[in-house]
C-alpha positions in Angstrom: -4.5 2.3 1.8 -5.3 6.0 1.9 -5.9 7.3 -1.6 -5.2 10.9 -0.7 -1.7 10.1 0.6 -1.0 8.0 -2.5 -2.2 10.8 -4.8 0.0 13.3 -2.8 3.1 11.0 -3.2 2.4 10.5 -6.9 2.0 14.3 -7.5 5.3 14.9 -5.7 7.0 12.2 -7.6 5.9 13.7 -10.9 7.0 17.2 -10.0 10.1 16.5 -7.9 13.4 17.6 -9.4 15.7 16.4 -6.6 16.8 12.9 -7.3 17.5 12.0 -3.7 14.0 13.1 -2.7 12.4 11.3 -5.6 14.1 8.1 -4.5 12.7 8.4 -1.0 9.2 9.2 -2.3 9.4 6.1 -4.5 10.6 4.0 -1.6 7.7 5.3 0.5 5.2 4.5 -2.2 6.6 1.0 -2.6 6.3 0.4 1.2 2.7 1.5 1.0 2.0 -0.9 -1.8 3.5 -3.8 0.0 1.5 -2.9 3.2 -1.7 -2.8 1.1 -0.9 -6.2 -0.5 -0.2 -7.8 2.9 -3.5 -6.4 4.3 -5.4 -7.6 1.3 -3.9 -11.1 1.7 -4.7 -11.1 5.4 -8.3 -10.1 4.8 -8.6 -12.8 2.2 -7.3 -15.5 4.6 -9.6 -14.2 7.3 -12.6 -14.3 4.9 -11.8 -17.9 3.9 -11.6 -19.0 7.5 -15.1 -17.7 8.2 -16.4 -19.0 4.8 -15.3 -22.5 5.3 -16.5 -22.6 8.9 -13.2 -23.1 10.7 -14.4 -20.6 13.3 -17.7 -21.0 15.0 
């Protein structure tokens, strides 16, 4: 996950006065977190496949 984009979203969330925009920023941030979690899970699975020798 790109830290600069995350920092930008967090800054905007902290300073945003418009409720509708704030909701969208929060939704975007949650999507980014979910994507990062899925990527991390995938990388963990991939690592375990190579660690246990399932792939030669």
